[in-house]
C-alpha positions as CSV (number, residue, x, y, z in Angstrom):
1,M,-26.6,-151.8,106.7
2,E,-27.3,-150.7,110.3
3,L,-30.3,-148.3,110.5
4,N,-30.8,-145.9,113.4
5,D,-34.0,-145.2,115.1
6,T,-34.8,-142.1,113.0
7,S,-34.2,-144.0,109.8
8,L,-36.4,-146.9,110.9
9,L,-39.3,-144.5,111.6
10,S,-39.4,-143.8,107.8
11,Y,-40.8,-147.3,107.3
12,N,-44.5,-146.9,107.7
13,G,-46.0,-149.4,110.0
14,L,-42.7,-150.8,111.4
15,L,-43.1,-149.2,114.9
16,E,-46.7,-150.4,115.2
17,Y,-45.5,-153.9,114.0
18,L,-42.8,-154.0,116.7
19,R,-45.1,-152.7,119.4
20,G,-47.4,-155.7,118.7
21,F,-44.7,-157.9,120.2
22,V,-44.4,-155.9,123.4
23,T,-46.7,-156.4,126.4
24,E,-49.4,-153.9,127.0
25,R,-47.8,-153.2,130.4
26,R,-44.4,-152.4,128.8
27,R,-46.1,-150.1,126.1
28,D,-47.9,-148.2,128.9
29,L,-44.7,-147.8,130.9
30,I,-42.9,-146.5,127.8
31,E,-45.6,-143.8,127.4
32,T,-45.5,-142.9,131.1
33,V,-41.7,-142.5,131.0
34,L,-41.8,-140.5,127.8
35,A,-44.3,-138.0,129.3
36,Q,-41.8,-137.2,132.1
37,R,-38.5,-137.3,130.1
38,T,-36.5,-134.1,129.6
39,R,-33.5,-132.8,127.8
40,H,-34.0,-129.4,129.4
41,I,-31.5,-130.4,132.1
42,T,-28.4,-132.5,131.4
43,I,-25.4,-133.8,133.4
44,V,-21.7,-133.5,132.5
45,L,-19.2,-135.9,134.2
46,E,-15.6,-134.7,133.8
47,N,-12.9,-137.3,134.3
48,I,-14.9,-139.5,136.8
49,Y,-12.6,-142.4,137.0
50,H,-14.3,-144.5,139.6
51,P,-16.9,-146.6,137.7
52,P,-19.2,-147.3,140.6
53,N,-19.6,-143.5,141.3
54,A,-20.2,-142.6,137.6
55,S,-22.5,-145.5,137.2
56,A,-24.6,-144.5,140.2
57,V,-25.0,-141.0,138.6
58,I,-26.3,-142.6,135.4
59,R,-28.8,-144.6,137.4
60,T,-29.8,-141.5,139.4
61,C,-30.3,-139.5,136.1
62,E,-32.5,-142.2,134.6
63,C,-34.6,-142.3,137.7
64,F,-35.1,-138.5,137.5
65,G,-36.1,-138.5,133.9
66,I,-32.8,-137.1,132.4
67,Q,-32.3,-138.3,128.9
68,D,-28.8,-137.0,128.1
69,L,-25.5,-137.3,130.0
70,H,-22.1,-136.1,128.8
71,V,-19.0,-138.0,129.8
72,I,-15.6,-136.3,129.4
73,A,-12.7,-138.8,129.6
74,D,-9.3,-137.4,128.7
75,Q,-7.1,-140.1,130.0
76,K,-8.9,-143.2,131.1
77,K,-11.8,-144.8,129.2
78,F,-15.1,-144.6,131.1
79,K,-17.0,-147.9,131.5
80,A,-20.2,-148.2,133.4
81,N,-20.4,-150.7,136.2
82,S,-23.3,-153.1,135.4
83,D,-23.9,-154.1,139.0
84,V,-24.5,-150.5,140.0
85,V,-26.2,-149.1,136.9
86,Q,-28.6,-152.0,136.7
87,G,-29.6,-151.5,133.1
88,A,-30.3,-147.8,133.4
89,A,-27.7,-146.9,130.8
90,K,-29.7,-148.4,127.9
91,W,-32.6,-146.0,128.5
92,V,-30.5,-142.8,128.4
93,D,-28.2,-141.2,125.8
94,I,-24.5,-141.1,126.9
95,H,-22.5,-138.7,124.8
96,R,-18.7,-139.4,125.1
97,H,-16.1,-136.7,124.6
98,T,-12.8,-138.6,124.4
99,E,-10.8,-137.2,121.5
100,P,-7.1,-137.3,122.0
101,E,-5.0,-134.1,121.7
102,Q,-8.0,-131.7,122.3
103,N,-9.5,-130.0,125.2
104,N,-12.6,-132.2,125.6
105,S,-14.0,-130.1,128.4
106,E,-13.9,-127.0,126.3
107,V,-15.4,-128.7,123.2
108,C,-18.2,-130.3,125.2
109,L,-19.1,-127.2,127.2
110,R,-19.0,-124.9,124.3
111,K,-21.1,-127.2,122.3
112,L,-23.7,-127.3,125.1
113,K,-23.6,-123.5,125.2
114,E,-24.3,-123.4,121.4
115,Q,-27.3,-125.6,122.1
116,G,-28.6,-123.0,124.6
117,Y,-27.5,-124.6,127.9
118,K,-26.2,-122.6,130.9
119,I,-23.3,-124.2,132.6
120,A,-23.7,-124.9,136.3
121,A,-20.4,-126.0,137.9
122,T,-20.3,-127.8,141.2
123,T,-17.3,-126.5,143.1
124,L,-15.6,-126.3,146.4
125,R,-13.6,-123.2,145.4
126,Q,-14.3,-119.9,147.0
127,E,-16.5,-118.7,144.1
128,K,-19.7,-116.6,144.3
129,Y,-22.2,-119.4,144.7
130,T,-25.6,-119.4,143.2
131,S,-28.2,-121.3,145.4
132,L,-30.1,-124.0,143.5
133,E,-33.3,-122.1,144.1
134,K,-32.0,-119.1,142.2
135,I,-30.8,-120.9,139.1
136,P,-33.3,-119.9,136.4
137,V,-34.7,-123.2,135.2
138,N,-36.6,-121.6,132.4
139,E,-33.2,-121.8,130.7
140,K,-31.6,-125.1,129.8
141,V,-29.0,-126.1,132.4
142,A,-26.0,-128.5,132.2
143,V,-24.8,-129.4,135.7
144,C,-21.1,-130.4,135.8
145,F,-19.4,-132.7,138.2
146,G,-15.6,-133.2,138.4
147,C,-13.0,-135.8,139.3
148,E,-13.5,-137.2,142.8
149,E,-10.0,-136.1,144.0
150,T,-9.5,-132.7,142.3
151,G,-12.9,-131.5,141.2
152,L,-13.7,-129.7,138.0
153,S,-11.0,-128.5,135.7
154,D,-10.0,-124.8,135.3
155,T,-11.7,-125.0,131.9
156,A,-15.0,-126.0,133.4
157,H,-14.7,-123.1,135.9
158,Q,-13.9,-120.7,133.1
159,E,-16.9,-121.8,131.1
160,A,-19.3,-121.8,134.0
161,D,-22.3,-119.4,134.1
162,Y,-23.2,-120.5,137.7
163,F,-21.3,-122.1,140.6
164,V,-23.3,-124.5,142.7
165,H,-22.4,-125.5,146.2
166,I,-24.4,-127.9,148.4
167,P,-24.3,-126.8,152.1
168,M,-22.6,-129.3,154.4
169,Y,-22.5,-129.2,158.2
170,G,-20.0,-131.9,159.2
171,F,-16.2,-132.4,159.0
172,T,-16.3,-134.0,155.6
173,E,-15.6,-131.6,152.7
174,S,-17.8,-133.1,150.0
175,Y,-20.6,-135.4,149.3
176,N,-20.2,-138.5,147.2
177,I,-20.8,-137.5,143.5
178,S,-23.9,-139.7,143.2
179,V,-25.4,-138.1,146.3
180,S,-24.5,-134.6,145.0
181,A,-26.2,-135.4,141.7
182,A,-29.3,-136.7,143.5
183,L,-29.6,-133.6,145.8
184,I,-29.2,-131.2,142.9
185,L,-31.5,-133.0,140.5
186,Q,-34.2,-133.3,143.2
187,K,-34.2,-129.5,143.5
188,L,-34.0,-128.7,139.7
189,M,-36.5,-131.4,138.6
190,T,-39.0,-130.3,141.2
191,S,-38.7,-126.7,140.0
192,I,-39.3,-127.5,136.3
193,R,-42.1,-130.0,136.9
194,S,-44.0,-127.4,139.0
195,D,-44.5,-125.5,135.7
196,N,-47.6,-126.9,134.0
197,S,-46.7,-125.3,130.6
198,G,-44.5,-128.3,129.8
199,Y,-41.7,-126.3,128.3
200,W,-39.2,-128.9,129.6
201,K,-40.8,-131.9,128.0
202,L,-39.6,-133.7,124.9
203,T,-41.0,-132.7,121.5
204,E,-43.3,-135.2,119.7
205,E,-40.5,-135.9,117.3
206,E,-38.1,-136.7,120.1
207,K,-40.7,-138.9,121.8
208,Q,-41.2,-140.9,118.6
209,V,-37.5,-141.6,118.2
210,L,-37.2,-142.8,121.8
211,R,-40.4,-144.8,121.4
212,M,-38.8,-146.7,118.5
213,R,-35.5,-147.1,120.5
214,W,-37.1,-148.3,123.7
215,T,-39.5,-150.6,121.8
216,R,-36.5,-152.3,120.2
217,K,-34.6,-152.5,123.5
218,S,-37.7,-154.2,125.0
219,L,-37.6,-157.0,122.5
220,K,-35.1,-159.8,122.7
221,H,-35.1,-160.4,118.9
222,A,-35.9,-156.9,117.6
223,E,-33.4,-157.1,114.7
224,H,-34.9,-160.4,113.5
225,L,-38.4,-158.9,113.6
226,I,-37.2,-155.8,111.7
227,Q,-35.7,-158.0,109.0
228,R,-38.9,-160.1,108.8
229,F,-41.0,-156.9,108.4
230,M,-38.8,-155.6,105.6
231,S,-38.8,-158.9,103.8
232,D,-42.6,-159.3,104.1
233,N,-43.0,-155.8,102.7
234,G,-40.4,-156.0,100.0
235,I,-38.1,-153.5,101.5
236,Q,-34.4,-153.5,100.6
237,R,-32.1,-152.8,103.5
């Protein structure tokens, strides 16, 4: 039976056992990254069909410390481009919304609202824009990016609490999506990290789950080691 990270944490001593096979440098890096990780801000990609673009956003999010990304794919299956993402996808949680015969955008965005997120829609439409500096980052924010050709759907616009527009001063109408994500995240992450209260950080429970996950991903033969630990301790799996 496949056990998830939360279940594995119930076995006393397993995490410490696995960490013994990880270099001290990797253990220190995991702790450094955990201290800066956040679920306070998340990214939503709606029908981004060009793998290099979406993969670049995943890499950008991981670099900024974003743990969760939501991928809405109504028609074409999303697959990350390994040459672009360069392993970043294994350190973040990618939530896929791909159910047929349902409005995946509506389901995704309403679920995020139920979790306390405000929806910030990037748009080129003539909406009343909210500058990034004025988005209240004391609230959780989900920033949405749409299809390269047509932008966000009507559903995403209807569900939005804020409309975000990045100023441009040339002939081109829009930035590449990965550039847009980087510009927006730079602003938002700088804002939340300027608050020393740490409201945006992961809980200790969330850190422990990721500590287990990232330790496993840092080991080439993690499953073999888990089986050996359970066998040595008389644990039935």
